[in-house]
N, C-alpha and C positions, 0 to 999 in steps of 0.2 A: 616464557612469560609474554602475554600478548602486549603489543605496543599500540596504545590508543592515541590517535592523532590529537594534537593539542592546537586548537585554533588560536588566532591572535589575541582574542579576548582573554584566554587563559594566561598567555604570556604577560599581558598587561596586569592581570590579577596577581601574578607572582611578584610584580614590582609594587603593586598597589592593592592591598587586601580589600579595599572598598570597592574595587572593580568586579569582585566576584558576584556571580549571579545569586540573588537572594532566594531564588526558587529553583535549586538544582535538581529537585525531585518532582517528577510529574505525578499525576494521580496514579493510583495502583502501585505506588512505590517504585517507579522506574527512575533510577538515578541517571541523570544526563549531565553531570557536572562538567564534563569535557565537551559538551555541545554536540555529541554524537549519539544518535538513537539506535543505529544499526552498525555493527562492525562485523565484516566478513574478512578473514585473513587466511590465505593459502588453503582454500577449500578445494578438496579433490573428491570427485564422485565417479565411480566406474560401474558400468553395467555389463557383466559378462565380457570383460576385457575392453569394452568401449569406454573411453574417457569422456564423460559428459561435462565435467568441470575440471579444469587444470589450474591449480594454484590461483584460484579466483580470490581477488582482494578488492573490497569495495566498502566505502563508508557513506552513510546517509546522515546528514545533519538534522537537528531538531527543527521542525517546521519547514523542511526542504521539500520541494517538488522535483523529484528526479525522474527523468525518462530513460528507459532502457530500450535500446534498439539493437538490431542485429539480424542476420539471415536465419532462416529456419535451421534448427540444429545447433544454434550458437550456445545453447545452455540456459536460455532465459527461464523456461518453465522449471527446469531442474533447480535453478537457483532459488526460485520462489518455493519449491518443494522443500528445500533445505531450511529456509527461513521459517516455514510453518510447521516443520517437524514431520512432514510426510516422507521425506527421504533423509536418511542419516548419511553424513559425509564419511568418506574413508578416513579422512583426517582434516585438520584445520580448525580454525576458531570461528565461532558464530555467537555473537553476543547482542542482546537487546538491552539497550542502556548499558550500565556498567556492571550489573550483577546477574542478569538472566542468561545463563548458558543454554542456548537453544539446542545444542547437541545432546543435552541431558533431559530435555523436557518433552512431554507428550504433545500431540496436536491440541488437545483440549487445554492443557496448561499454558501453551503459547497464546492461544486465543484469549484466555482469561487474563494473561499478563498485559494484553493490549495490542495484539497484532491481528488485523482483519484482512481477509483475502476475498477478492471477487474474481471469479473465473470469467472466461470470455462469454460463455452462454449463461444468460441470467437464470437463476433458480429461485422461483417464488412459489408460494402456495396459491395456485391459480383459482381454486374454488373459494378462497377466502377473499375478503375485501382488502383494499389497500391498507386501511386502518388496522385490520386484524393482522395483516402480515407484519406491520411495525410493532404491534402489541406482542406478537409471538417472539419477536427478536429481542425483547427486553431481557435483562440479566436476572431471570427468575426461573422457576421450575419450567423445564423445557418441554414437558409433555403437552400435547395439543389441548386436551380437555382441561388440564390444570390452568393453563394460560388463559383459555377462553372463559373459564368460570371465575377466575380471580377478579376482584373488583379493583379497578384502576384508582390510584390515588390522584389527587389533583395535580401533583407534581409530575406523575407519569403521563397523565393526559396532556399536560402542557408541553412535555418533551415531545410527544408524538406530534402534536400540533406544530411545534417548532420545526421538526424534521420534515413534515409535509410541506411546509412553506419553503424550506431549503431546497427540496427536490421538485418543487412546483407541481405537486400532486394533490394539493388541498382540495381542489374542486372535484377530484376523483376519489376522495377518501372512502366512499361507500361503494365504489365500483369493484366488481370482481377482478382480481389481478389478471385472470386469464383473458380479459377483454382489453387489456392495455396494449398499446403498440410495443414493438420491440424496444424502442428507445425508452419508453416509459417504464417497461419492466427493468431495464438497466438502472434507471433512476431509483426505482423502488428497492432494488437489491442494494444499491449504495446507501439508501436510507436505512435499510435493515442493518447494515454494517455500522452506520452512525449510531444506531440505538445501543450498540455495544460499547460506545465511547472509546474506540481504539486510538492509540497514539500513532500507530503506523498502519497505513492502508496500502495493500498490494492490489493493483488493478490491472487485469490482463485484457488488452485490446478493448478498452471500454467503448470506443466509438465505432467499432465494426458493425456495419449494417444500419447505422443511424442516418437520418436525413441531415442536410446541411444545418438546418436550424437547431436540431438536437445536438449536433456536434459543437456548434457555437455555444449553446447553453452549457454543455459538459465542460468546455474550456473555462467558462466563467465559474462554474461550480467548483472545479478543482482548484482554481486560483484562490477562491474564497476559503476553501477547506484547509489550504496550506497554512493559513494563519493560526489554526488550532491543532493541526495534525501534520505528520510527515507522510508524504505520498511517494510511492514507487509505481510508475506507470509504464507498462510494457505496451508498445504501440508501433504499428508500421506506417501510419498516416503521418508523413513528415510535416504536412501543413499544420496538423493538430499539435504535433510535438513542438514545432516552432512557436506556437501560440501560447504554450503553457510552461515550458521547461525552464527551470533555473539552471539546470545542469544536465547534460546528456552523457550517458555511458554507452559505448558500443561494445557488445560482446561478439567474440568470434572464436569458434572451436573451444568454448568453455572458459575463456579468459577475457580479461578486459583488454580490448584493442586500443581504445582511445577514450578520452574524456574531455569535456569542456562545453562551450556553448554549441548550439546546433551548427552555427556557421563554422566554428572551429573544426568540428568533427567532419562536416561535409567537405572541407578543404584539406583534410588530412589524406595524404597519398595512400596510406595503408587502407583507410576506410573506402576510398574511391575504388581501390583495386578489388577488395573482397566483398564489399556490400553494395555500393552504388552502381558498380558495373560499368564505369566509364573509363 
């Protein structure tokens, strides 16, 4: 039986029923009554004898902004592949909320349940406008022509307008996505994820190749999104990590090496030895 971490608020609720969260279920039926949106326990993944993940255990809280760091080959990508259903673990427990067993779901089912993933290289429809990219990302018929021919409701148009404001691309709404800068394409893809209304966002090296100004805006954006979403950010830029992270997890050889604030993990002798190289 999997052991779900019980935060202090739940211990208080055990003594005082009035302390229970009155909204323990997120949209799309994701039960988070214990305050944990992602549970990974003793996850193992091997590829032709190579152990990519070894007894990996990790918990992400509701509304948390977690940064994952670690050297190349630490297992960061494989971990996200397990979460999104791209890779099946050899064994272990992976739950989204309290009831979604990720090891038994397809990639599409996981996305529909509320997990969105952004890869390092932005993937947008370059021939279409920024607005049309967001329109395509809606939870409707996913064929291109069906999406473009469908008439937007006022609510749908308002949502696109809202996302354009969030990602600061409102002035570029009619611009072909292919003409955007690298950073703007990253923002657009984040906007496309937001159109899916995910509860958990997985973001792989989101500020790679960005200007200082774009990196600063990304930090602001992620901190604002954490109010409504849970975020897992894989990143090598320690300055960026320090500016956004509630909590930092260091992976090494497929396992959690250390966790805590950035300052705590930077001062951890094990991290200094295997990651920071000092």
